[in-house]
C-alpha positions as a Markdown table, in Angstrom:
| # | Residue | x | y | z |
|---|---|---|---|---|
| 1 | Unk | 104.4 | 90.0 | 82.9 |
| 2 | Unk | 106.6 | 92.3 | 85.0 |
| 3 | Unk | 106.0 | 92.6 | 88.7 |
| 4 | Unk | 107.6 | 94.0 | 91.9 |
| 5 | Unk | 108.0 | 90.9 | 94.0 |
| 6 | Unk | 109.7 | 89.7 | 97.2 |
| 7 | Unk | 110.6 | 86.4 | 98.7 |
| 8 | Unk | 110.7 | 87.4 | 102.3 |
| 9 | Unk | 109.4 | 90.2 | 104.5 |
| 10 | Unk | 111.6 | 93.1 | 105.3 |
| 11 | Unk | 112.4 | 96.8 | 104.4 |
| 12 | Unk | 111.7 | 98.2 | 100.9 |
| 13 | Unk | 114.9 | 96.8 | 99.7 |
| 14 | Unk | 113.4 | 93.3 | 99.5 |
| 15 | Unk | 111.7 | 94.2 | 96.3 |
| 16 | Unk | 112.9 | 92.6 | 93.0 |
| 17 | Unk | 111.6 | 93.6 | 89.6 |
| 18 | Unk | 111.1 | 90.3 | 87.7 |
| 19 | Unk | 109.1 | 88.4 | 85.1 |
| 20 | Unk | 106.4 | 86.3 | 86.6 |
| 21 | Unk | 103.5 | 84.3 | 85.0 |
| 22 | Unk | 100.4 | 86.2 | 83.9 |
| 23 | Unk | 97.5 | 85.9 | 86.3 |
| 24 | Unk | 94.7 | 83.4 | 85.6 |
| 25 | Unk | 91.2 | 84.8 | 85.1 |
| 26 | Unk | 88.7 | 83.1 | 87.6 |
| 27 | Unk | 85.2 | 82.3 | 86.3 |
| 28 | Unk | 83.7 | 85.1 | 88.5 |
| 29 | Unk | 86.6 | 87.5 | 87.9 |
| 30 | Unk | 88.5 | 89.7 | 85.4 |
| 31 | Unk | 92.1 | 90.4 | 84.4 |
| 32 | Unk | 93.2 | 94.0 | 83.8 |
| 33 | Unk | 96.2 | 95.6 | 82.2 |
| 34 | Unk | 97.4 | 97.7 | 85.1 |
| 35 | Unk | 97.9 | 101.4 | 84.3 |
| 36 | Unk | 98.1 | 102.8 | 87.8 |
| 37 | Unk | 99.0 | 101.2 | 91.2 |
| 38 | Unk | 97.8 | 103.1 | 94.4 |
| 39 | Unk | 100.1 | 102.1 | 97.2 |
| 40 | Unk | 98.1 | 101.6 | 100.4 |
| 41 | Unk | 99.3 | 101.8 | 103.9 |
| 42 | Unk | 98.5 | 98.1 | 104.3 |
| 43 | Unk | 100.8 | 97.3 | 101.4 |
| 44 | Unk | 103.8 | 98.7 | 103.3 |
| 45 | Unk | 102.8 | 96.8 | 106.4 |
| 46 | Unk | 102.2 | 93.6 | 104.5 |
| 47 | Unk | 105.6 | 93.9 | 102.9 |
| 48 | Unk | 107.2 | 94.4 | 106.3 |
| 49 | Unk | 105.5 | 91.6 | 108.2 |
| 50 | Unk | 102.4 | 90.2 | 106.4 |
| 51 | Unk | 101.8 | 86.6 | 105.1 |
| 52 | Unk | 103.3 | 85.7 | 101.7 |
| 53 | Unk | 100.6 | 84.0 | 99.6 |
| 54 | Unk | 103.1 | 82.8 | 97.0 |
| 55 | Unk | 106.8 | 82.7 | 96.4 |
| 56 | Unk | 107.6 | 85.2 | 94.9 |
| 57 | Unk | 104.9 | 87.3 | 96.4 |
| 58 | Unk | 103.1 | 90.3 | 94.8 |
| 59 | Unk | 101.8 | 92.6 | 97.4 |
| 60 | Unk | 99.1 | 95.3 | 96.9 |
| 61 | Unk | 95.5 | 96.1 | 97.4 |
| 62 | Unk | 94.6 | 98.6 | 94.8 |
| 63 | Unk | 95.2 | 99.2 | 91.1 |
| 64 | Unk | 93.3 | 100.5 | 88.0 |
| 65 | Unk | 93.5 | 99.8 | 84.3 |
| 66 | Unk | 91.7 | 98.3 | 81.3 |
| 67 | Unk | 90.0 | 94.9 | 81.3 |
| 68 | Unk | 91.6 | 92.4 | 78.9 |
| 69 | Unk | 89.7 | 89.3 | 80.0 |
| 70 | Unk | 86.5 | 88.4 | 81.8 |
| 71 | Unk | 85.4 | 85.1 | 83.4 |
| 72 | Unk | 82.6 | 83.0 | 82.1 |
| 73 | Unk | 80.3 | 84.0 | 85.0 |
| 74 | Unk | 80.8 | 87.8 | 84.6 |
| 75 | Unk | 78.1 | 89.7 | 82.8 |
| 76 | Unk | 78.5 | 93.2 | 84.4 |
| 77 | Unk | 81.9 | 94.0 | 82.9 |
| 78 | Unk | 83.5 | 93.6 | 79.5 |
| 79 | Unk | 86.9 | 93.8 | 77.8 |
| 80 | Unk | 88.0 | 97.3 | 77.0 |
| 81 | Unk | 86.3 | 98.9 | 80.1 |
| 82 | Unk | 88.4 | 100.9 | 82.5 |
| 83 | Unk | 88.0 | 99.8 | 86.1 |
| 84 | Unk | 89.5 | 100.5 | 89.5 |
| 85 | Unk | 90.0 | 97.3 | 91.5 |
| 86 | Unk | 90.7 | 95.9 | 95.0 |
| 87 | Unk | 92.1 | 92.6 | 96.1 |
| 88 | Unk | 94.1 | 91.3 | 99.1 |
| 89 | Unk | 97.3 | 91.2 | 97.0 |
| 90 | Unk | 98.6 | 91.5 | 93.5 |
| 91 | Unk | 98.5 | 95.2 | 92.6 |
| 92 | Unk | 102.3 | 95.7 | 92.2 |
| 93 | Unk | 102.3 | 94.1 | 88.7 |
| 94 | Unk | 101.6 | 94.9 | 85.1 |
| 95 | Unk | 98.5 | 92.7 | 85.2 |
| 96 | Unk | 96.2 | 91.5 | 87.9 |
| 97 | Unk | 93.2 | 89.3 | 88.4 |
| 98 | Unk | 90.3 | 90.3 | 90.8 |
| 99 | Unk | 86.7 | 89.3 | 91.4 |
| 100 | Unk | 84.3 | 91.3 | 89.4 |
| 101 | Unk | 82.5 | 92.3 | 92.6 |
| 102 | Unk | 85.6 | 94.3 | 93.7 |
| 103 | Unk | 86.0 | 96.2 | 90.4 |
| 104 | Unk | 84.3 | 99.6 | 89.7 |
| 105 | Unk | 83.9 | 101.2 | 86.2 |
| 106 | Unk | 85.9 | 104.4 | 85.8 |
| 107 | Unk | 84.0 | 107.4 | 84.3 |
| 108 | Unk | 85.3 | 108.5 | 80.9 |
| 109 | Unk | 86.3 | 111.9 | 82.3 |
| 110 | Unk | 88.4 | 110.5 | 85.1 |
| 111 | Unk | 92.2 | 110.1 | 85.1 |
| 112 | Unk | 93.1 | 106.5 | 85.7 |
| 113 | Unk | 95.7 | 107.5 | 88.4 |
| 114 | Unk | 92.9 | 109.3 | 90.3 |
| 115 | Unk | 90.7 | 106.3 | 89.9 |
| 116 | Unk | 93.3 | 103.9 | 91.3 |
| 117 | Unk | 93.3 | 105.8 | 94.6 |
| 118 | Unk | 89.6 | 105.8 | 95.4 |
| 119 | Unk | 88.1 | 102.5 | 96.7 |
| 120 | Unk | 90.2 | 101.7 | 99.8 |
| 121 | Unk | 90.8 | 105.3 | 101.2 |
| 122 | Unk | 87.3 | 106.6 | 100.6 |
| 123 | Unk | 85.5 | 103.4 | 101.4 |
| 124 | Unk | 87.4 | 103.1 | 104.7 |
| 125 | Unk | 86.9 | 106.8 | 105.6 |
| 126 | Unk | 83.2 | 106.5 | 105.0 |
| 127 | Unk | 82.9 | 103.4 | 107.2 |
| 128 | Unk | 85.0 | 104.9 | 110.0 |
| 129 | Unk | 82.8 | 108.0 | 110.1 |
| 130 | Unk | 79.3 | 106.8 | 109.4 |
| 131 | Unk | 78.8 | 103.0 | 109.5 |
| 132 | Unk | 80.9 | 102.5 | 112.7 |
| 133 | Unk | 81.5 | 106.1 | 114.0 |
| 134 | Unk | 77.8 | 107.1 | 113.6 |
| 135 | Unk | 78.9 | 110.7 | 112.9 |
| 136 | Unk | 76.0 | 113.2 | 112.9 |
| 137 | Unk | 75.7 | 116.8 | 111.7 |
| 138 | Unk | 77.0 | 119.3 | 114.2 |
| 139 | Unk | 79.4 | 116.8 | 116.0 |
| 140 | Unk | 83.1 | 117.2 | 116.3 |
| 141 | Unk | 85.6 | 114.7 | 114.7 |
| 142 | Unk | 89.3 | 114.2 | 115.3 |
| 143 | Unk | 91.1 | 112.7 | 112.3 |
| 144 | Unk | 94.6 | 111.3 | 113.0 |
| 145 | Unk | 97.1 | 111.4 | 110.2 |
| 146 | Unk | 95.1 | 114.0 | 108.3 |
| 147 | Unk | 97.6 | 114.1 | 105.3 |
| 148 | Unk | 97.2 | 110.4 | 104.6 |
| 149 | Unk | 94.8 | 109.3 | 101.9 |
| 150 | Unk | 92.3 | 108.0 | 104.5 |
| 151 | Unk | 92.7 | 111.2 | 106.5 |
| 152 | Unk | 92.1 | 113.4 | 103.5 |
| 153 | Unk | 89.0 | 111.5 | 102.5 |
| 154 | Unk | 87.7 | 111.6 | 106.0 |
| 155 | Unk | 88.2 | 115.4 | 106.4 |
| 156 | Unk | 86.2 | 116.0 | 103.2 |
| 157 | Unk | 83.4 | 113.6 | 104.1 |
| 158 | Unk | 83.1 | 114.8 | 107.7 |
| 159 | Unk | 83.1 | 118.5 | 106.6 |
| 160 | Unk | 80.4 | 117.8 | 104.0 |
| 161 | Unk | 78.3 | 116.2 | 106.7 |
| 162 | Unk | 78.4 | 119.4 | 108.7 |
| 163 | Unk | 80.9 | 118.3 | 111.4 |
| 164 | Unk | 83.7 | 120.4 | 113.0 |
| 165 | Unk | 86.9 | 118.8 | 111.9 |
| 166 | Unk | 90.1 | 118.6 | 113.9 |
| 167 | Unk | 93.1 | 116.9 | 112.2 |
| 168 | Unk | 96.6 | 116.0 | 113.1 |
| 169 | Unk | 99.8 | 116.1 | 111.0 |
| 170 | Unk | 103.6 | 116.1 | 111.4 |
| 171 | Unk | 104.2 | 119.7 | 110.2 |
| 172 | Unk | 102.7 | 123.1 | 110.0 |
| 173 | Unk | 103.0 | 123.0 | 106.2 |
| 174 | Unk | 100.8 | 119.9 | 106.0 |
| 175 | Unk | 98.3 | 121.4 | 108.4 |
| 176 | Unk | 98.0 | 124.5 | 106.3 |
| 177 | Unk | 97.4 | 122.5 | 103.2 |
| 178 | Unk | 94.6 | 120.5 | 105.0 |
| 179 | Unk | 92.5 | 123.6 | 105.5 |
| 180 | Unk | 91.5 | 123.7 | 101.8 |
| 181 | Unk | 89.9 | 120.2 | 102.3 |
| 182 | Unk | 87.8 | 121.3 | 105.2 |
| 183 | Unk | 89.9 | 121.1 | 108.4 |
| 184 | Unk | 88.8 | 123.6 | 111.0 |
| 185 | Unk | 91.6 | 123.1 | 113.5 |
| 186 | Unk | 95.0 | 121.5 | 113.1 |
| 187 | Unk | 97.3 | 119.9 | 115.7 |
| 188 | Unk | 101.0 | 119.3 | 115.1 |
| 189 | Unk | 101.5 | 116.0 | 116.9 |
| 190 | Unk | 105.3 | 116.5 | 117.0 |
| 191 | Unk | 105.2 | 119.8 | 118.8 |
| 192 | Unk | 101.8 | 119.9 | 120.7 |
| 193 | Unk | 100.2 | 117.8 | 123.4 |
| 194 | Unk | 97.4 | 116.1 | 121.4 |
| 195 | Unk | 94.9 | 115.5 | 124.2 |
| 196 | Unk | 95.4 | 118.9 | 125.8 |
| 197 | Unk | 95.0 | 120.6 | 122.5 |
| 198 | Unk | 91.8 | 118.7 | 121.7 |
| 199 | Unk | 90.4 | 119.6 | 125.1 |
| 200 | Unk | 91.3 | 123.3 | 124.6 |
| 201 | Unk | 89.7 | 123.3 | 121.1 |
| 202 | Unk | 86.4 | 121.7 | 122.4 |
| 203 | Unk | 86.1 | 123.7 | 125.7 |
| 204 | Unk | 87.1 | 120.6 | 127.6 |
| 205 | Unk | 84.3 | 118.5 | 126.1 |
| 206 | Unk | 86.3 | 116.2 | 123.9 |
| 207 | Unk | 85.3 | 115.0 | 120.4 |
| 208 | Unk | 82.4 | 112.8 | 119.3 |
| 209 | Unk | 84.3 | 110.6 | 116.8 |
| 210 | Unk | 88.0 | 109.8 | 116.2 |
| 211 | Unk | 89.3 | 108.2 | 113.0 |
| 212 | Unk | 92.6 | 106.6 | 113.9 |
| 213 | Unk | 94.7 | 104.8 | 111.2 |
| 214 | Unk | 97.9 | 105.2 | 113.3 |
| 215 | Unk | 97.4 | 102.8 | 116.2 |
| 216 | Unk | 100.2 | 102.2 | 118.7 |
| 217 | Unk | 100.5 | 104.8 | 121.5 |
| 218 | Unk | 98.4 | 107.2 | 119.4 |
| 219 | Unk | 95.3 | 105.0 | 120.0 |
| 220 | Unk | 95.3 | 105.8 | 123.7 |
| 221 | Unk | 95.6 | 109.5 | 122.9 |
| 222 | Unk | 92.6 | 109.1 | 120.6 |
| 223 | Unk | 90.6 | 107.5 | 123.4 |
| 224 | Unk | 91.5 | 110.2 | 125.9 |
| 225 | Unk | 90.4 | 112.8 | 123.4 |
| 226 | Unk | 86.8 | 111.5 | 123.4 |
| 227 | Unk | 83.9 | 113.3 | 124.9 |
| 228 | Unk | 80.8 | 111.8 | 126.5 |
| 229 | Unk | 79.6 | 108.8 | 124.4 |
| 230 | Unk | 82.5 | 109.4 | 122.0 |
| 231 | Unk | 83.5 | 106.7 | 119.5 |
| 232 | Unk | 86.9 | 105.7 | 118.1 |
| 233 | Unk | 87.2 | 103.9 | 114.8 |
| 234 | Unk | 90.6 | 102.3 | 114.8 |
| 235 | Unk | 91.5 | 101.3 | 111.2 |
| 236 | Unk | 95.3 | 100.7 | 111.0 |
| 237 | Unk | 98.7 | 100.4 | 112.5 |
| 238 | Unk | 100.6 | 103.0 | 110.5 |
| 239 | Unk | 102.7 | 103.9 | 113.5 |
| 240 | Unk | 104.0 | 100.3 | 113.6 |
| 241 | Unk | 104.1 | 100.2 | 117.4 |
| 242 | Unk | 102.2 | 98.0 | 119.8 |
| 243 | Unk | 98.9 | 99.4 | 121.0 |
| 244 | Unk | 99.0 | 99.4 | 124.8 |
| 245 | Unk | 95.6 | 100.9 | 125.8 |
| 246 | Unk | 93.7 | 101.2 | 129.1 |
| 247 | Unk | 90.1 | 100.3 | 128.3 |
| 248 | Unk | 89.0 | 101.3 | 131.7 |
| 249 | Unk | 89.2 | 105.0 | 130.7 |
| 250 | Unk | 86.2 | 104.4 | 128.4 |
| 251 | Unk | 83.8 | 103.6 | 131.2 |
| 252 | Unk | 83.1 | 106.9 | 132.8 |
| 253 | Unk | 82.2 | 108.5 | 129.5 |
| 254 | Unk | 80.2 | 105.6 | 128.1 |
| 255 | Unk | 82.7 | 105.6 | 125.2 |
| 256 | Unk | 83.6 | 102.9 | 122.6 |
| 257 | Unk | 86.3 | 101.7 | 120.3 |
| 258 | Unk | 85.5 | 99.8 | 117.1 |
| 259 | Unk | 88.0 | 98.0 | 114.8 |
| 260 | Unk | 87.3 | 98.8 | 111.2 |
| 261 | Unk | 88.5 | 96.7 | 108.2 |
| 262 | Unk | 86.9 | 97.5 | 104.8 |
| 263 | Unk | 87.9 | 94.1 | 103.4 |
| 264 | Unk | 85.6 | 92.3 | 105.8 |
| 265 | Unk | 82.6 | 93.8 | 104.0 |
| 266 | Unk | 84.0 | 94.6 | 100.6 |
| 267 | Unk | 81.7 | 92.1 | 98.8 |
| 268 | Unk | 78.5 | 93.5 | 100.3 |
| 269 | Unk | 76.2 | 95.7 | 98.2 |
| 270 | Unk | 76.5 | 98.4 | 100.9 |
| 271 | Unk | 80.2 | 98.9 | 100.5 |
| 272 | Unk | 80.2 | 98.4 | 96.7 |
| 273 | Unk | 77.4 | 101.0 | 96.4 |
| 274 | Unk | 79.2 | 103.5 | 98.7 |
| 275 | Unk | 82.4 | 103.3 | 96.7 |
| 276 | Unk | 80.5 | 103.5 | 93.3 |
| 277 | Unk | 78.7 | 106.6 | 94.6 |
| 278 | Unk | 81.9 | 108.3 | 95.7 |
| 279 | Unk | 83.6 | 107.6 | 92.4 |
| 280 | Unk | 80.8 | 109.5 | 90.7 |
| 281 | Unk | 81.1 | 112.3 | 93.3 |
| 282 | Unk | 84.8 | 112.6 | 92.6 |
| 283 | Unk | 84.2 | 112.6 | 88.9 |
| 284 | Unk | 81.8 | 115.6 | 89.4 |
| 285 | Unk | 84.3 | 117.4 | 91.5 |
| 286 | Unk | 82.3 | 117.1 | 94.8 |
| 287 | Unk | 85.2 | 115.2 | 96.5 |
| 288 | Unk | 88.9 | 115.3 | 95.6 |
| 289 | Unk | 91.6 | 112.6 | 95.4 |
| 290 | Unk | 95.0 | 114.0 | 96.5 |
| 291 | Unk | 97.9 | 112.5 | 94.6 |
| 292 | Unk | 101.5 | 112.9 | 95.6 |
| 293 | Unk | 104.5 | 111.4 | 93.7 |
| 294 | Unk | 104.3 | 108.8 | 90.9 |
| 295 | Unk | 107.0 | 106.2 | 90.6 |
| 296 | Unk | 107.8 | 103.5 | 88.0 |
| 297 | Unk | 106.8 | 100.0 | 89.0 |
| 298 | Unk | 110.4 | 98.9 | 88.8 |
| 299 | Unk | 111.1 | 101.5 | 91.5 |
| 300 | Unk | 108.7 | 100.0 | 94.1 |
| 301 | Unk | 111.4 | 100.0 | 96.7 |
| 302 | Unk | 111.9 | 103.7 | 96.3 |
| 303 | Unk | 108.2 | 104.3 | 96.4 |
| 304 | Unk | 107.7 | 102.4 | 99.6 |
| 305 | Unk | 110.7 | 104.1 | 101.2 |
| 306 | Unk | 109.2 | 107.5 | 100.3 |
| 307 | Unk | 105.9 | 106.6 | 102.0 |
| 308 | Unk | 107.7 | 105.4 | 105.1 |
| 309 | Unk | 109.6 | 108.6 | 105.3 |
| 310 | Unk | 106.2 | 110.3 | 106.1 |
| 311 | Unk | 106.9 | 113.0 | 103.5 |
| 312 | Unk | 103.9 | 112.2 | 101.4 |
| 313 | Unk | 100.7 | 114.3 | 101.3 |
| 314 | Unk | 98.0 | 112.1 | 99.8 |
| 315 | Unk | 98.5 | 108.9 | 97.8 |
| 316 | Unk | 101.7 | 107.7 | 96.2 |
| 317 | Unk | 101.2 | 105.7 | 93.0 |
| 318 | Unk | 103.2 | 103.6 | 90.5 |
| 319 | Unk | 103.0 | 103.1 | 86.8 |
| 320 | Unk | 104.0 | 99.8 | 85.1 |
């Protein structure tokens, strides 16, 4: 099969488009013919500095396509079904093997590219807001990097819950587009003082929940934006800078910071059910997947470079 691979960590230019052996189907797994690859933020971070599980290495969490083989222990799925899948690596290829427990059937009415971009962003956003952020109706939430896939999912989920939604982005254009997804107030983090603006928008009370996929120095700003008993869900390091935070600032307001990693509970019925439900809600038009550019798999370097330019609004995908 064809795959975008690399032999060492580095910038997008480390990718090579090569022939590699087809994946082996595990007894409890499936093999799919990949039709759409959703590039996750973690994919770019892993390419830059993550562990290589093989040489050459195929990076990538998320891809969707059609099942071509099922393992002997699999009874819930069958060849010919369309599924969207998650694994720790292997998405940047024309075929991939995953556990059946991390594959979700795709409704007949859903575009496969849309399906590819659902499990990680929506599953992560839901956990950040509700499982660990304990968001309640009437509360106020700050969503960092609102134009990211996790950010866009979180805005919709929080607004549906009845929260007041504040989101950040790098331009006025992005902020204006976020309003159609439920953002109430926007903050341009390049031109405005984030913490001061949050305090102004909340009458100096601060927010109840923050979803922070950026990390680095932004994480301290997220903490300082909290109100009494406020909660930060820190879910990534998209900013690629070290997070130097002062935890003592949490004490006076009885505040908390929780690290969130969807992969730690991806095999649980809770997470699997959450994702399955949101796939159905997206199919019904109740939630929306926002897609940006589509690249060919052979152009993986250009796709990663585009993501790292911070020009994207929503998810960038690739097609084998």
